[in-house]
ROLUMFI-485095 format. One line per 2 residues: number of its first residue (from 1); for each residue y, x, z of N, C-alpha, C. Coordinates in steps of 0.02 Angstrom, whole numbers, m for minus. Example, Ala and Ser with C-alpha at 12.3 -4.5 7.8 and 13.67 -1.06 7.14 Angstrom:
REM residues 2
1> m284:660:390:m225:615:390:m165:660:390; m112:642:354:m53:684:357:2:645:394 .
//
This chain:
REM residues 267
1> m4236:14493:9531:m4297:14532:9529:m4316:14555:9599; m4377:14548:9618:m4399:14568:9684:m4405:14643:9689 .
3> m4403:14668:9749:m4408:14740:9760:m4477:14764:9740; m4478:14821:9705:m4542:14849:9682:m4578:14883:9738 .
5> m4643:14870:9743:m4684:14902:9794:m4747:14927:9761; m4753:14992:9753:m4812:15020:9720:m4864:15038:9773 .
7> m4928:15021:9759:m4980:15042:9806:m4981:15117:9814; m4995:15140:9875:m4997:15212:9886:m5055:15242:9847 .
9> m5043:15301:9819:m5094:15335:9779:m5119:15396:9816; m5184:15402:9820:m5215:15460:9851:m5260:15493:9800 .
11> m5248:15556:9787:m5289:15593:9737:m5362:15595:9759; m5405:15570:9715:m5476:15568:9732:m5508:15636:9727 .
13> m5555:15649:9770:m5590:15713:9768:m5661:15706:9741; m5685:15644:9737:m5754:15635:9718:m5763:15627:9642 .
15> m5709:15612:9606:m5714:15600:9534:m5669:15649:9496; m5691:15665:9436:m5650:15708:9393:m5588:15669:9372 .
17> m5534:15704:9358:m5473:15671:9334:m5486:15632:9269; m5447:15580:9258:m5452:15544:9195:m5429:15588:9138 .
19> m5373:15623:9148:m5346:15669:9098:m5347:15740:9127; m5375:15786:9089:m5376:15857:9108:m5348:15898:9051 .
21> m5294:15934:9065:m5262:15977:9016:m5262:16048:9043; m5290:16094:9004:m5295:16164:9027:m5265:16212:8976 .
23> m5214:16248:8999:m5184:16303:8960:m5167:16282:8888; m5136:16225:8880:m5122:16197:8814:m5064:16234:8782 .
25> m5076:16256:8720:m5023:16290:8682:m5016:16258:8614; m4954:16245:8595:m4940:16214:8530:m4875:16243:8503 .
27> m4876:16264:8440:m4816:16292:8409:m4806:16261:8340; m4744:16254:8320:m4726:16236:8252:m4695:16298:8221 .
29> m4735:16334:8182:m4712:16398:8156:m4701:16447:8212; m4641:16474:8216:m4625:16523:8268:m4598:16490:8332 .
31> m4591:16423:8330:m4563:16387:8388:m4620:16361:8432; m4626:16388:8492:m4678:16366:8539:m4652:16306:8577 .
33> m4686:16249:8570:m4664:16187:8603:m4705:16171:8665; m4765:16197:8671:m4805:16192:8731:m4834:16261:8746 .
35> m4820:16286:8805:m4836:16356:8819:m4878:16361:8883; m4943:16350:8876:m4989:16357:8932:m4985:16301:8983 .
37> m4979:16239:8959:m4972:16181:9003:m5040:16160:9031; m5043:16150:9096:m5104:16125:9129:m5085:16067:9176 .
39> m5118:16010:9167:m5104:15950:9207:m5169:15912:9217; m5181:15887:9277:m5234:15839:9292:m5201:15773:9312 .
41> m5226:15718:9285:m5201:15652:9303:m5261:15611:9328; m5257:15587:9389:m5313:15552:9420:m5308:15476:9410 .
43> m5364:15443:9419:m5368:15371:9408:m5318:15334:9453; m5279:15290:9423:m5231:15252:9461:m5164:15287:9471 .
45> m5158:15348:9446:m5097:15387:9456:m5046:15372:9401; m4983:15371:9419:m4928:15366:9371:m4893:15434:9371 .
47> m4901:15471:9317:m4874:15538:9310:m4818:15535:9258; m4757:15552:9278:m4699:15546:9235:m4673:15615:9216 .
49> m4660:15624:9151:m4634:15687:9125:m4559:15678:9111; m4519:15722:9141:m4447:15720:9129:m4425:15789:9105 .
51> m4365:15792:9079:m4338:15855:9056:m4293:15844:8996; m4257:15896:8975:m4212:15889:8918:m4249:15876:8853 .
53> m4214:15850:8803:m4244:15839:8738:m4268:15906:8710; m4327:15905:8678:m4354:15967:8650:m4395:16008:8698 .
55> m4409:15980:8758:m4446:16019:8808:m4522:16014:8799; m4545:15972:8752:m4617:15968:8738:m4651:15906:8764 .
57> m4614:15860:8793:m4644:15802:8826:m4681:15757:8776; m4647:15737:8723:m4678:15693:8674:m4735:15728:8638 .
59> m4726:15792:8622:m4780:15830:8589:m4842:15832:8633; m4833:15838:8698:m4890:15837:8744:m4928:15772:8739 .
61> m4893:15715:8739:m4927:15651:8733:m4964:15646:8667; m4933:15670:8613:m4965:15666:8547:m5028:15709:8545 .
63> m5028:15765:8579:m5088:15807:8583:m5144:15773:8622; m5126:15739:8676:m5176:15704:8716:m5211:15651:8675 .
65> m5174:15617:8632:m5202:15564:8591:m5227:15588:8523; m5232:15654:8516:m5258:15685:8455:m5217:15668:8393 .
67> m5153:15656:8402:m5108:15644:8346:m5079:15709:8319; m5090:15763:8356:m5063:15828:8335:m5114:15882:8353 .
69> m5131:15927:8306:m5177:15982:8322:m5144:16031:8370; m5185:16071:8403:m5159:16119:8451:m5179:16190:8429 .
71> m5146:16239:8459:m5162:16309:8444:m5217:16336:8490; m5214:16317:8553:m5266:16338:8600:m5262:16294:8662 .
73> m5315:16299:8702:m5318:16258:8763:m5371:16204:8758; m5368:16157:8805:m5420:16106:8808:m5390:16042:8837 .
75> m5409:15985:8808:m5390:15920:8833:m5452:15877:8839; m5463:15848:8898:m5518:15801:8908:m5491:15735:8935 .
77> m5519:15681:8911:m5505:15614:8937:m5571:15582:8955; m5578:15562:9017:m5642:15536:9043:m5698:15586:9031 .
79> m5682:15650:9034:m5731:15702:9025:m5746:15719:8953; m5721:15680:8906:m5734:15691:8835:m5682:15741:8807 .
81> m5706:15788:8769:m5664:15840:8742:m5625:15815:8682; m5562:15797:8693:m5520:15771:8639:m5506:15825:8588 .
83> m5499:15887:8609:m5478:15941:8564:m5536:15971:8525; m5596:15945:8530:m5652:15971:8492:m5640:15963:8417 .
85> m5632:16019:8382:m5619:16015:8311:m5546:16007:8293; m5502:16002:8343:m5431:15992:8329:m5391:16057:8338 .
87> m5424:16110:8357:m5390:16174:8361:m5375:16198:8290; m5315:16221:8279:m5296:16243:8212:m5343:16298:8188 .
89> m5365:16291:8125:m5410:16341:8096:m5483:16325:8105; m5500:16276:8146:m5570:16257:8155:m5590:16205:8102 .
91> m5654:16192:8098:m5678:16141:8052:m5653:16073:8073; m5655:16026:8027:m5630:15959:8041:m5671:15926:8096 .
93> m5640:15885:8138:m5676:15853:8193:m5722:15798:8169; m5767:15778:8212:m5809:15719:8199:m5765:15658:8210 .
95> m5742:15628:8155:m5692:15574:8160:m5720:15512:8194; m5784:15499:8187:m5814:15441:8221:m5812:15451:8296 .
97> m5829:15511:8319:m5827:15525:8391:m5755:15526:8416; m5711:15556:8376:m5641:15558:8396:m5611:15487:8401 .
99> m5630:15444:8355:m5606:15374:8357:m5631:15340:8420; m5693:15354:8440:m5720:15324:8501:m5681:15346:8561 .
101> m5665:15410:8565:m5628:15437:8622:m5557:15408:8623; m5525:15406:8564:m5456:15382:8560:m5450:15308:8576 .
103> m5504:15271:8567:m5502:15199:8583:m5491:15187:8657; m5503:15239:8698:m5493:15234:8770:m5427:15265:8793 .
105> m5385:15284:8744:m5319:15313:8760:m5266:15268:8729; m5229:15234:8771:m5175:15191:8746:m5112:15232:8733 .
107> m5075:15213:8681:m5013:15247:8664:m4961:15195:8646; m4907:15192:8684:m4852:15147:8669:m4794:15189:8644 .
109> m4775:15177:8581:m4726:15219:8547:m4654:15194:8559; m4607:15236:8540:m4536:15217:8545:m4520:15158:8500 .
111> m4548:15158:8440:m4528:15109:8389:m4582:15056:8375; m4621:15039:8426:m4665:14980:8427:m4726:14988:8382 .
113> m4716:15003:8316:m4771:15012:8268:m4816:14950:8263; m4787:14890:8267:m4825:14829:8255:m4836:14820:8180 .
115> m4891:14786:8162:m4904:14771:8092:m4859:14712:8072; m4813:14723:8025:m4764:14670:8009:m4793:14609:7975 .
117> m4852:14617:7943:m4882:14562:7906:m4930:14520:7948; m4938:14538:8013:m4982:14502:8058:m4942:14467:8112 .
119> m4966:14410:8135:m4933:14377:8191:m4942:14418:8255; m4906:14400:8307:m4912:14434:8371:m4985:14432:8394 .
121> m5016:14375:8392:m5086:14368:8414:m5132:14413:8373; m5122:14413:8307:m5164:14454:8264:m5153:14529:8277 .
123> m5091:14549:8291:m5078:14619:8308:m5119:14642:8368; m5128:14597:8416:m5163:14615:8477:m5239:14613:8468 .
125> m5263:14569:8426:m5336:14560:8420:m5369:14604:8367; m5331:14630:8320:m5361:14665:8264:m5403:14725:8286 .
127> m5377:14767:8332:m5415:14826:8353:m5476:14809:8395; m5471:14765:8446:m5532:14747:8483:m5587:14719:8438 .
129> m5567:14679:8388:m5617:14649:8344:m5648:14701:8298; m5607:14744:8268:m5632:14791:8218:m5662:14854:8249 .
131> m5630:14879:8303:m5652:14943:8332:m5705:14933:8386; m5693:14885:8431:m5740:14874:8487:m5787:14816:8476 .
133> m5781:14784:8417:m5828:14730:8398:m5828:14672:8448; m5769:14658:8476:m5763:14600:8521:m5762:14536:8479 .
135> m5800:14485:8498:m5798:14421:8461:m5727:14394:8458; m5710:14363:8402:m5641:14341:8391:m5616:14294:8446 .
137> m5658:14247:8466:m5637:14199:8517:m5620:14234:8583; m5663:14281:8602:m5651:14318:8664:m5588:14362:8658 .
139> m5579:14392:8599:m5521:14435:8588:m5456:14394:8592; m5457:14334:8564:m5397:14292:8565:m5383:14266:8635 .
141> m5435:14251:8672:m5425:14228:8742:m5394:14284:8784; m5420:14345:8775:m5392:14401:8812:m5320:14416:8790 .
143> m5307:14409:8726:m5240:14422:8700:m5189:14374:8730; m5208:14311:8737:m5162:14262:8766:m5150:14277:8840 .
145> m5201:14301:8875:m5191:14320:8945:m5142:14378:8950; m5147:14426:8904:m5102:14483:8906:m5031:14464:8885 .
147> m5026:14419:8838:m4959:14395:8818:m4925:14359:8876; m4965:14325:8916:m4936:14292:8975:m4914:14345:9026 .
149> m4953:14399:9032:m4936:14453:9078:m4869:14484:9059; m4858:14494:8994:m4796:14526:8972:m4741:14475:8955 .
151> m4755:14412:8970:m4706:14358:8966:m4681:14343:8895; m4728:14344:8847:m4711:14322:8778:m4767:14278:8749 .
153> m4800:14241:8792:m4854:14198:8768:m4830:14148:8716; m4768:14126:8723:m4741:14077:8675:m4729:14106:8606 .
155> m4738:14172:8598:m4727:14205:8534:m4793:14223:8499; m4848:14195:8522:m4914:14214:8496:m4919:14206:8421 .
157> m4890:14154:8393:m4897:14141:8321:m4836:14163:8281; m4793:14203:8312:m4731:14226:8280:m4743:14292:8244 .
159> m4707:14303:8189:m4711:14367:8154:m4665:14417:8190; m4684:14481:8192:m4644:14531:8229:m4571:14535:8208 .
161> m4557:14522:8145:m4489:14527:8121:m4441:14478:8154; m4468:14427:8186:m4427:14376:8218:m4418:14389:8293 .
163> m4444:14444:8317:m4440:14460:8389:m4382:14508:8403; m4357:14505:8464:m4309:14555:8486:m4345:14621:8499 .
165> m4306:14674:8507:m4337:14739:8521:m4378:14739:8585; m4352:14707:8637:m4388:14704:8700:m4453:14665:8693 .
167> m4451:14611:8655:m4512:14571:8643:m4564:14612:8604; m4541:14648:8554:m4586:14690:8514:m4620:14742:8559 .
169> m4581:14773:8603:m4611:14825:8645:m4660:14795:8694; m4646:14736:8720:m4694:14703:8765:m4758:14684:8728 .
171> m4752:14663:8666:m4811:14648:8626:m4851:14713:8614; m4815:14768:8602:m4849:14832:8592:m4888:14852:8654 .
173> m4861:14839:8712:m4896:14854:8775:m4958:14810:8781; m4951:14745:8765:m5009:14700:8767:m5062:14723:8719 .
175> m5042:14745:8660:m5091:14769:8610:m5130:14829:8637; m5094:14873:8671:m5127:14932:8701:m5176:14911:8756 .
177> m5155:14865:8798:m5198:14841:8853:m5260:14807:8828; m5256:14776:8769:m5314:14740:8741:m5373:14785:8729 .
179> m5361:14849:8721:m5415:14897:8709:m5445:14922:8775; m5419:14900:8831:m5442:14919:8898:m5447:14995:8904 .
181> m5391:15030:8894:m5393:15103:8895:m5400:15131:8965; m5424:15193:8968:m5428:15229:9032:m5360:15253:9055 .
183> m5317:15268:9007:m5249:15292:9022:m5203:15266:8967; m5141:15252:8987:m5090:15233:8938:m5035:15285:8937 .
185> m5017:15307:8878:m4963:15355:8868:m4901:15317:8843; m4847:15323:8879:m4784:15289:8861:m4733:15341:8839 .
187> m4711:15336:8776:m4664:15384:8750:m4595:15353:8741; m4552:15362:8790:m4483:15337:8787:m4480:15265:8762 .
189> m4517:15221:8796:m4525:15153:8770:m4461:15111:8773; m4409:15136:8805:m4346:15098:8808:m4291:15128:8766 .
191> m4305:15185:8733:m4252:15222:8699:m4224:15185:8639; m4263:15141:8607:m4240:15105:8547:m4214:15035:8564 .
193> m4208:15019:8628:m4190:14951:8648:m4116:14945:8666; m4089:14886:8656:m4023:14870:8682:m4026:14873:8758 .
195> m3971:14894:8790:m3972:14898:8864:m3995:14835:8899; m3980:14777:8869:m3999:14714:8900:m4075:14703:8900 .
197> m4110:14739:8856:m4183:14729:8848:m4224:14780:8887; m4191:14832:8912:m4228:14885:8946:m4266:14859:9007 .
199> m4232:14819:9048:m4261:14796:9110:m4325:14756:9101; m4328:14714:9049:m4387:14672:9040:m4448:14714:9022 .
201> m4438:14769:8987:m4495:14813:8971:m4515:14853:9033; m4467:14879:9070:m4484:14918:9130:m4519:14874:9182 .
203> m4502:14810:9185:m4536:14764:9231:m4611:14761:9215; m4629:14762:9151:m4699:14761:9132:m4734:14825:9155 .
205> m4701:14882:9146:m4731:14945:9169:m4738:14946:9245; m4689:14918:9279:m4695:14913:9352:m4756:14872:9372 .
207> m4768:14817:9337:m4825:14775:9352:m4891:14812:9340; m4894:14852:9288:m4954:14891:9274:m4965:14943:9330 .
209> m4910:14971:9355:m4916:15018:9411:m4943:14984:9473; m4920:14923:9486:m4945:14884:9543:m5021:14873:9536 .
211> m5043:14862:9475:m5113:14848:9463:m5157:14910:9462; m5126:14969:9468:m5165:15031:9472:m5183:15061:9406 .
213> m5146:15046:9353:m5159:15074:9287:m5141:15148:9287; m5185:15189:9258:m5171:15261:9251:m5122:15270:9193 .
215> m5066:15303:9206:m5014:15309:9155:m4981:15378:9156; m4963:15400:9096:m4920:15457:9087:m4858:15432:9050 .
217> m4800:15445:9078:m4738:15415:9053:m4688:15470:9037; m4660:15468:8978:m4603:15509:8960:m4542:15464:8960 .
219> m4492:15481:9000:m4433:15438:9005:m4371:15477:9025; m4313:15450:9006:m4249:15475:9030:m4219:15427:9082 .
221> m4257:15375:9099:m4235:15326:9150:m4253:15354:9219; m4208:15393:9248:m4224:15430:9309:m4236:15384:9369 .
223> m4196:15332:9375:m4205:15286:9431:m4274:15253:9427; m4293:15233:9367:m4359:15203:9357:m4414:15253:9371 .
225> m4406:15315:9348:m4456:15367:9359:m4467:15378:9434; m4413:15380:9471:m4418:15391:9543:m4454:15333:9577 .
227> m4443:15273:9552:m4469:15213:9583:m4544:15204:9571; m4566:15217:9510:m4633:15197:9489:m4685:15253:9492 .
229> m4663:15315:9497:m4709:15372:9489:m4743:15393:9554; m4803:15419:9546:m4836:15454:9601:m4818:15528:9599 .
231> m4808:15553:9538:m4792:15624:9529:m4745:15631:9470; m4697:15675:9478:m4649:15688:9423:m4655:15762:9404 .
233> m4657:15773:9339:m4662:15841:9313:m4599:15855:9272; m4562:15907:9291:m4503:15927:9253:m4523:15984:9206 .
235> m4510:15972:9140:m4527:16020:9089:m4465:16047:9054; m4469:16109:9034:m4416:16139:8992:m4447:16197:8953 .
237> m4428:16201:8890:m4454:16256:8849:m4529:16257:8842; m4560:16198:8844:m4632:16194:8836:m4673:16213:8896 .
239> m4639:16222:8953:m4674:16241:9014:m4659:16191:9070; m4705:16188:9118:m4693:16150:9179:m4652:16194:9226 .
241> m4591:16171:9240:m4546:16209:9284:m4559:16192:9357; m4570:16127:9370:m4580:16105:9439:m4612:16036:9438 .
243> m4651:16021:9488:m4681:15955:9494:m4691:15937:9567; m4696:15871:9580:m4707:15849:9648:m4696:15774:9653 .
245> m4707:15746:9713:m4692:15675:9725:m4619:15661:9712; m4601:15599:9692:m4532:15584:9675:m4481:15602:9729 .
247> m4495:15584:9791:m4447:15597:9844:m4434:15671:9853; m4488:15711:9846:m4480:15783:9853:m4439:15811:9796 .
249> m4455:15791:9735:m4421:15819:9677:m4348:15798:9674; m4334:15735:9689:m4265:15711:9683:m4221:15733:9742 .
251> m4251:15744:9799:m4211:15761:9857:m4214:15835:9876; m4269:15868:9859:m4278:15938:9880:m4305:15981:9824 .
253> m4282:15972:9763:m4305:16013:9708:m4290:16087:9724; m4339:16129:9710:m4332:16200:9727:m4303:16242:9671 .
255> m4320:16224:9609:m4299:16264:9552:m4226:16247:9532; m4184:16297:9523:m4114:16283:9505:m4107:16243:9440 .
257> m4152:16254:9393:m4148:16216:9330:m4163:16143:9342; m4212:16128:9384:m4227:16059:9401:m4168:16027:9436 .
259> m4139:16063:9482:m4081:16038:9519:m4024:16021:9471; m4011:16065:9423:m3956:16054:9375:m3970:15993:9332 .
261> m4032:15986:9309:m4050:15929:9266:m4041:15863:9304; m4065:15860:9366:m4059:15799:9405:m3986:15784:9422 .
263> m3947:15836:9434:m3877:15827:9450:m3841:15796:9390; m3855:15821:9330:m3824:15794:9269:m3851:15724:9254 .
265> m3908:15706:9283:m3935:15638:9273:m3911:15590:9326; m3868:15613:9370:m3838:15569:9421:m3873:15572:9488 .
267> m3915:15622:9499:m3951:15627:9563:m3933:15693:9597 .
//
Protein backbone atom coordinates (compact mmCIF):
# COMPACT_ATOMS: atom_id res chain seq x y z
CA UNK A 1 0.00 0.00 0.00
CA UNK A 2 1.34 3.41 -0.89
CA UNK A 3 1.76 6.13 1.69
CA UNK A 4 -1.40 8.13 2.27
CA UNK A 5 -1.26 11.78 1.35
CA UNK A 6 -4.33 13.87 2.12
CA UNK A 7 -4.78 17.26 0.47
CA UNK A 8 -4.36 20.09 2.93
CA UNK A 9 -7.67 21.44 4.20
CA UNK A 10 -8.29 25.11 4.81
CA UNK A 11 -11.50 26.18 6.52
CA UNK A 12 -13.45 28.33 4.10
CA UNK A 13 -14.67 31.72 5.21
CA UNK A 14 -16.89 32.54 2.26
CA UNK A 15 -19.33 29.63 2.58
CA UNK A 16 -21.46 28.32 5.41
CA UNK A 17 -20.41 24.95 6.84
CA UNK A 18 -21.95 21.84 5.29
CA UNK A 19 -22.96 20.65 8.77
CA UNK A 20 -23.92 23.07 11.55
CA UNK A 21 -24.77 21.76 15.00
CA UNK A 22 -25.72 24.22 17.74
CA UNK A 23 -26.27 23.42 21.43
CA UNK A 24 -27.57 19.92 20.69
CA UNK A 25 -29.10 18.10 23.63
CA UNK A 26 -30.42 14.55 23.65
CA UNK A 27 -31.45 12.35 26.57
CA UNK A 28 -32.85 8.87 27.00
CA UNK A 29 -34.99 9.27 30.09
CA UNK A 30 -32.75 10.63 32.83
CA UNK A 31 -29.55 9.76 30.93
CA UNK A 32 -28.17 12.73 28.98
CA UNK A 33 -26.20 11.43 25.98
CA UNK A 34 -25.58 14.76 24.22
CA UNK A 35 -25.16 17.81 26.40
CA UNK A 36 -24.91 21.10 24.50
CA UNK A 37 -22.81 19.86 21.57
CA UNK A 38 -21.87 22.43 18.89
CA UNK A 39 -19.84 21.51 15.78
CA UNK A 40 -19.33 23.03 12.32
CA UNK A 41 -17.99 20.83 9.52
CA UNK A 42 -16.82 22.58 6.36
CA UNK A 43 -16.81 21.33 2.79
CA UNK A 44 -13.99 18.89 2.15
CA UNK A 45 -13.24 18.44 5.85
CA UNK A 46 -12.78 15.06 7.53
CA UNK A 47 -13.96 15.42 11.13
CA UNK A 48 -13.41 12.37 13.33
CA UNK A 49 -15.14 11.71 16.65
CA UNK A 50 -13.25 9.63 19.21
CA UNK A 51 -13.90 8.75 22.81
CA UNK A 52 -14.99 5.90 25.08
CA UNK A 53 -18.09 3.83 24.35
CA UNK A 54 -21.23 5.62 25.51
CA UNK A 55 -19.82 9.11 25.00
CA UNK A 56 -22.55 10.07 22.49
CA UNK A 57 -20.66 9.73 19.21
CA UNK A 58 -23.07 7.38 17.41
CA UNK A 59 -26.11 9.19 18.81
CA UNK A 60 -24.74 12.42 17.36
CA UNK A 61 -24.51 10.89 13.88
CA UNK A 62 -28.04 9.50 14.19
CA UNK A 63 -29.35 12.95 15.13
CA UNK A 64 -27.63 14.54 12.12
CA UNK A 65 -29.36 12.07 9.82
CA UNK A 66 -32.73 12.55 11.58
CA UNK A 67 -32.77 8.94 12.78
CA UNK A 68 -33.26 10.10 16.35
CA UNK A 69 -35.32 13.02 17.73
CA UNK A 70 -33.61 15.60 19.91
CA UNK A 71 -34.57 17.50 23.05
CA UNK A 72 -33.21 20.89 22.03
CA UNK A 73 -30.73 22.57 19.73
CA UNK A 74 -30.39 22.86 15.99
CA UNK A 75 -28.86 20.85 13.14
CA UNK A 76 -28.47 22.17 9.59
CA UNK A 77 -27.05 20.41 6.55
CA UNK A 78 -26.41 22.60 3.51
CA UNK A 79 -28.35 25.28 5.36
CA UNK A 80 -31.46 23.09 5.63
CA UNK A 81 -32.90 22.66 9.10
CA UNK A 82 -32.79 18.91 9.75
CA UNK A 83 -34.32 19.27 13.21
CA UNK A 84 -37.46 21.08 12.02
CA UNK A 85 -40.29 19.09 13.58
CA UNK A 86 -37.91 16.56 15.17
CA UNK A 87 -37.76 18.23 18.56
CA UNK A 88 -39.50 16.04 21.10
CA UNK A 89 -43.03 17.25 21.79
CA UNK A 90 -43.38 19.16 18.51
CA UNK A 91 -45.72 18.29 15.69
CA UNK A 92 -44.61 15.67 13.18
CA UNK A 93 -42.13 16.89 10.55
CA UNK A 94 -42.85 17.35 6.86
CA UNK A 95 -41.66 13.90 5.81
CA UNK A 96 -41.36 14.83 2.13
CA UNK A 97 -39.06 17.73 2.96
CA UNK A 98 -37.16 15.66 5.49
CA UNK A 99 -36.65 12.90 2.90
CA UNK A 100 -35.26 15.49 0.48
CA UNK A 101 -32.78 16.75 3.06
CA UNK A 102 -31.76 13.25 4.14
CA UNK A 103 -31.08 12.24 0.54
CA UNK A 104 -28.04 14.54 0.74
CA UNK A 105 -26.74 12.94 3.96
CA UNK A 106 -24.92 9.64 3.51
CA UNK A 107 -24.82 7.17 6.39
CA UNK A 108 -22.62 4.08 6.43
CA UNK A 109 -23.62 1.79 9.29
CA UNK A 110 -21.66 -0.75 11.31
CA UNK A 111 -23.69 -3.68 9.98
CA UNK A 112 -23.94 -2.77 6.27
CA UNK A 113 -27.80 -2.79 6.04
CA UNK A 114 -27.80 -4.09 2.46
CA UNK A 115 -31.06 -5.43 1.03
CA UNK A 116 -30.53 -9.23 1.08
CA UNK A 117 -33.01 -9.90 -1.75
CA UNK A 118 -31.30 -7.51 -4.21
CA UNK A 119 -28.05 -7.95 -6.10
CA UNK A 120 -25.11 -5.67 -5.37
CA UNK A 121 -25.93 -3.56 -8.43
CA UNK A 122 -29.60 -3.32 -7.46
CA UNK A 123 -28.68 -2.30 -3.91
CA UNK A 124 -26.77 0.66 -5.31
CA UNK A 125 -29.28 1.76 -7.94
CA UNK A 126 -32.58 1.43 -6.07
CA UNK A 127 -32.36 4.76 -4.17
CA UNK A 128 -31.10 6.94 -7.07
CA UNK A 129 -33.87 5.53 -9.29
CA UNK A 130 -36.71 5.79 -6.76
CA UNK A 131 -35.69 8.85 -4.73
CA UNK A 132 -33.76 11.02 -7.20
CA UNK A 133 -35.53 9.74 -10.34
CA UNK A 134 -32.26 8.93 -12.10
CA UNK A 135 -32.86 6.91 -15.32
CA UNK A 136 -32.02 3.23 -14.80
CA UNK A 137 -29.29 3.14 -17.44
CA UNK A 138 -27.53 6.16 -15.96
CA UNK A 139 -27.91 4.78 -12.42
CA UNK A 140 -26.39 1.45 -13.43
CA UNK A 141 -23.49 3.11 -15.24
CA UNK A 142 -22.73 5.22 -12.16
CA UNK A 143 -23.08 2.17 -9.90
CA UNK A 144 -20.48 0.26 -11.90
CA UNK A 145 -18.09 3.20 -11.69
CA UNK A 146 -18.50 3.25 -7.91
CA UNK A 147 -18.06 -0.50 -7.63
CA UNK A 148 -14.80 -0.11 -9.49
CA UNK A 149 -13.79 2.65 -7.06
CA UNK A 150 -14.38 0.37 -4.07
CA UNK A 151 -12.81 -2.60 -5.89
CA UNK A 152 -15.81 -4.96 -6.08
CA UNK A 153 -16.94 -4.44 -9.67
CA UNK A 154 -16.76 -8.20 -10.24
CA UNK A 155 -19.51 -8.64 -7.60
CA UNK A 156 -22.12 -6.50 -9.36
CA UNK A 157 -24.52 -9.40 -9.96
CA UNK A 158 -23.82 -11.17 -6.66
CA UNK A 159 -26.29 -11.41 -3.77
CA UNK A 160 -25.06 -9.79 -0.51
CA UNK A 161 -25.19 -13.08 1.36
CA UNK A 162 -22.29 -14.36 -0.74
CA UNK A 163 -19.98 -11.44 0.10
CA UNK A 164 -17.40 -11.14 2.85
CA UNK A 165 -17.91 -8.51 5.54
CA UNK A 166 -15.36 -6.22 3.95
CA UNK A 167 -17.01 -6.55 0.55
CA UNK A 168 -20.43 -5.78 2.06
CA UNK A 169 -19.11 -2.65 3.71
CA UNK A 170 -17.48 -1.46 0.49
CA UNK A 171 -20.77 -2.01 -1.34
CA UNK A 172 -22.51 -0.02 1.41
CA UNK A 173 -20.09 2.84 0.81
CA UNK A 174 -20.73 2.69 -2.95
CA UNK A 175 -24.48 2.74 -2.28
CA UNK A 176 -24.06 5.88 -0.19
CA UNK A 177 -21.91 7.58 -2.84
CA UNK A 178 -24.53 6.84 -5.50
CA UNK A 179 -26.79 9.43 -3.89
CA UNK A 180 -24.06 12.09 -4.27
CA UNK A 181 -24.38 13.27 -0.67
CA UNK A 182 -23.03 16.53 0.70
CA UNK A 183 -21.60 14.70 3.70
CA UNK A 184 -21.05 11.06 4.64
CA UNK A 185 -21.41 9.85 8.22
CA UNK A 186 -19.36 6.75 9.05
CA UNK A 187 -20.34 4.89 12.22
CA UNK A 188 -17.63 2.43 13.29
CA UNK A 189 -17.56 0.92 9.80
CA UNK A 190 -14.82 -1.58 10.70
CA UNK A 191 -16.16 -2.77 14.06
CA UNK A 192 -18.04 -5.78 12.61
CA UNK A 193 -15.19 -6.90 10.34
CA UNK A 194 -12.54 -9.55 10.70
CA UNK A 195 -9.12 -7.93 11.26
CA UNK A 196 -8.01 -9.04 7.80
CA UNK A 197 -10.86 -7.04 6.21
CA UNK A 198 -10.40 -3.77 8.08
CA UNK A 199 -7.65 -2.43 5.83
CA UNK A 200 -9.60 -2.80 2.59
CA UNK A 201 -12.47 -0.70 3.95
CA UNK A 202 -10.18 1.97 5.42
CA UNK A 203 -8.41 2.22 2.05
CA UNK A 204 -11.74 3.25 0.48
CA UNK A 205 -12.26 5.95 3.12
CA UNK A 206 -8.70 7.16 2.52
CA UNK A 207 -9.49 7.49 -1.19
CA UNK A 208 -12.62 9.52 -0.44
CA UNK A 209 -10.51 11.81 1.76
CA UNK A 210 -8.07 12.29 -1.13
CA UNK A 211 -10.99 13.25 -3.34
CA UNK A 212 -12.17 15.91 -0.87
CA UNK A 213 -15.34 14.22 0.39
CA UNK A 214 -16.86 15.87 3.46
CA UNK A 215 -17.00 13.22 6.18
CA UNK A 216 -17.77 12.75 9.85
CA UNK A 217 -16.25 9.54 11.18
CA UNK A 218 -16.77 7.67 14.43
CA UNK A 219 -13.94 5.20 14.95
CA UNK A 220 -11.76 3.44 17.48
CA UNK A 221 -9.00 3.06 14.86
CA UNK A 222 -6.71 5.71 16.31
CA UNK A 223 -3.88 5.36 13.80
CA UNK A 224 -6.36 5.72 10.96
CA UNK A 225 -8.04 8.71 12.63
CA UNK A 226 -4.71 10.47 12.99
CA UNK A 227 -3.82 9.79 9.37
CA UNK A 228 -7.03 10.74 7.57
CA UNK A 229 -8.58 13.52 9.68
CA UNK A 230 -8.41 17.28 9.41
CA UNK A 231 -9.86 17.63 12.90
CA UNK A 232 -10.38 15.23 15.76
CA UNK A 233 -13.00 15.72 18.46
CA UNK A 234 -12.68 13.85 21.75
CA UNK A 235 -16.05 13.30 23.45
CA UNK A 236 -16.99 11.96 26.86
CA UNK A 237 -20.24 12.07 28.78
CA UNK A 238 -22.06 13.65 25.86
CA UNK A 239 -19.75 16.65 25.75
CA UNK A 240 -16.85 17.80 23.61
CA UNK A 241 -13.84 17.62 25.91
CA UNK A 242 -11.18 18.71 23.42
CA UNK A 243 -10.70 19.14 19.69
CA UNK A 244 -7.98 20.10 17.26
CA UNK A 245 -5.81 18.99 14.33
CA UNK A 246 -4.56 15.39 14.66
CA UNK A 247 -0.93 16.27 15.37
CA UNK A 248 -1.93 18.71 18.09
CA UNK A 249 -4.38 16.34 19.78
CA UNK A 250 -2.17 13.25 19.62
CA UNK A 251 1.05 14.98 20.61
CA UNK A 252 -0.03 17.90 22.78
CA UNK A 253 -3.48 17.12 24.19
CA UNK A 254 -4.24 19.60 26.95
CA UNK A 255 -7.06 17.87 28.82
CA UNK A 256 -5.98 15.10 31.25
CA UNK A 257 -8.93 12.93 30.20
CA UNK A 258 -7.91 13.17 26.53
CA UNK A 259 -4.35 12.33 27.47
CA UNK A 260 -5.48 9.26 29.43
CA UNK A 261 -7.72 8.02 26.61
CA UNK A 262 -4.97 8.35 24.00
CA UNK A 263 -2.44 6.72 26.31
CA UNK A 264 -4.73 3.70 26.77
CA UNK A 265 -5.17 3.63 22.98
CA UNK A 266 -1.42 3.27 22.50
CA UNK A 267 -0.50 6.92 21.91
